[in-house]
N, C-alpha and C positions, 0 to 999 in steps of 0.2 A: 369100494368109494362109496361116496354120500349119493342118495337118489337125484336125478337131475332137477327134480321139481320142490326142493328143498331151499327155502328161503328164511334167512332169521329176520327177527324183526322184536326188538326190544326182549330179548332172551327166549324168543317163539320162532318156529319157522313154519311156513304154509305148505301143506302137502302132506303125503304120507310115505314113511320108510319104505324102501324098495322090499317087496315080498308081503306088502301089508293086503289083507283080503277085506274089500268094503263089505260092510254089512248092511241089509236092506232093514229099514226102521222107519216106522210109520209116524213115528214122533219126529216132527218138526224140530223141537229143539234139541234133542238127542243127534238129530241129523247134523244140524249146525253145530254143536259140539264136535262131531267127529271129523268134520272138515280140518280143524286146527290141532297140530298137533305140538305139545308144547317141546320146548329143546330137551326137558327131560323125559318126555316120552320116546325119543329117539335112541336108539342103543348106543350106549358108552362108546363102544369104537368109532358111530360116524359123528357125535357130538363134537368131537375135536376138529373133524374135517370141515363140519359146517362154519364153526368160529373162526378155524383159518382162511377159510374162502372170504368170509365177512371182513376180518382185519385186512386181507389181501386187496378188497375191493376199496375198502377205506384208504390204505395206503397208495393204492394207484390213483384216487382220486386228488389225494394232498399232493403226490408227485406232480400232477398235471397242472395244479394251481400253482405249485413254486415255480415250476418252468414257464408258464406264462407271466408270473411275477418278475423273474429274473428277465424275459426277455424284455419285458416293458423297461425295467430298470437300465437293461444294457443300451436301449434304443434311446433313451431319455439322455444317457450319459454319452451317447455317440453325437447326439445333436448338439450338447452342450459343449462338449470338446471342439465340434468342428465351428460352432459360434466364437469359441475363445480364439482358435488359429486364425479365423479370418479377421478379428477385431485387431489380434496383435499385427497381422500382416498390413492392414490397412494403417494403424497406428506407427509402423516401420515405414511405410511408404511416406506418409505425412512427414517423419521426422526426416528422411532422407530427402524429400523436396524441398523442408525449409534449412537444412543444412546445404544444401545445393545453392540454393537463392543465395545465403548469407555468403557463401564463397563468391559468387557473383558480384553481389555489392563490393565486399572486401576488395575484390580485385579490381573492380572498376574504381572503387577510392583511391587505392592504391596507385592506379594508373595515372588520377587526375594529379595528385599529389606530387606526382614523379615529373608532372609536365610543365615546365616554367611558363609556357603560354599561356595558362590558366589562371595564374596570379593567385592572391591568398583568397580570393573570393571563390576561386573552383568554375569560373566560369571563361571561357575564353577572352582575352584581353583585347579591346578594339582601341583605336586611337580618338575614338569619339563615338556617342552612342544616340539613336534617335529616341524621341520618347516611346515609339511604339516597343522598340527594342528592349528599354528601360523597364516597361510594363510588363514586357513577357518575361524577363527576368524575374521581376517580382512575383509573377503568377507559380513561378516554379520553387519558391523559396518561402511564401506566405501560406499558411493552409487556405484552402478552397473556402472554407467557412468564414475566414476571417479577412480574407482579400479585400472585399469590397470596402469594410471599414479601413483599412490600412490604406488603401487607395483615395477614400474620403480625406485623411489626414494630411497625405502626400500633396494630392492636387492644392489643397489652402496652404501648405508651409511652402512648397517649392514650385508647383507646376509642373511636377515631374522633371524637373531640370538638377541634374544630379552635380553642376557645379555653382549652383545658386548660393548667393552670398547673402548676407542681411549686413549693409553697410552701417547699421546703427550698433548693432549687438556683435556681430564677426558670427554668428551662427550660417553653419554650411552646409551644403549637400541637401538630399531628396528629404530627409526628415528633420533638418534645421539644428544638428546637434550644437550644443553650446555646452563648453567651450568644443569646437570642431573635433580638436584634437583626441576627445573621448573616443571615437570611433576607429582608433588606432588600435584599441584592443580586438577586433573584428579582423583587422588585416592592414599590412605597413600601407595598402595602395587605396587607402580612404577617400584620398581627395581625387581619382579617376577611375576607380571602379564602382558602377553603381549597384554591384552585387554586393561588395563588402559594406556599403551604406545601407541596403537593405537587410541585410543579416543584423547589421549593429540596431537598425530601428527596430527590428522585430523583437529581438533580445530586449532591447529597451522598455517597450510596451508589455512586453509579456512580465519582465520584473518588477516595474513601477505601477501597470494598473491590472495586471492579469492577463491581458488579451488586448489585440489591436480593437476590438469592438468595445471593451471598457474603455480604452484609452479615447476612443471617439466620442463616446458619451461624455466622458469630461472634457473634451474639447468644446463640445456643442453647448455646454453650461457655461465655459470659461474663456473660448476662444484662444486656447492654448491649451498644451499639454506637457 
């Protein structure tokens, strides 16, 4: 076997092969030269052993580096997989919640449409309505950001009287539809159901002006809409 003190370094090894006898020499240069033994100076039988040991060390170092890199890659892949799984679960939960909401709304709509007491306006039918009740219905139908504009027009057109009639023109209801029969497109009960009148009025303002607030702007400039 090679001497335990043999170390390779760019084709040379430090140390002396086993069995070498140190020579005393007063010349420092010669002494220094004697401390370093070239690979060529090592007996041929030991050169292969020294080279093999060096290659083994290099291979071990490369294997350790490769293992560390593989471990790092595996950890990164595991984190990504966990994040993807969490995102997929969240998306699935949100989709399920939305589908449940849609089913609930569809069920409620079906229930309303099958209940004759709700009439065409989808609100409970009464023999008469107070102004407060009519305004409460309007708040449920008209978008919150448009309600005040809608209210401004209705206040000036009918003072929230769903049975208001203009004696001169025949305009009728909360929004003073003219001719009054146009409101039948929103429901056959347009004469007696304020919800039907509100739905028609909102649709009319949206179609003709863009929104109740746009209709109110026109009304302020012209005194009608």
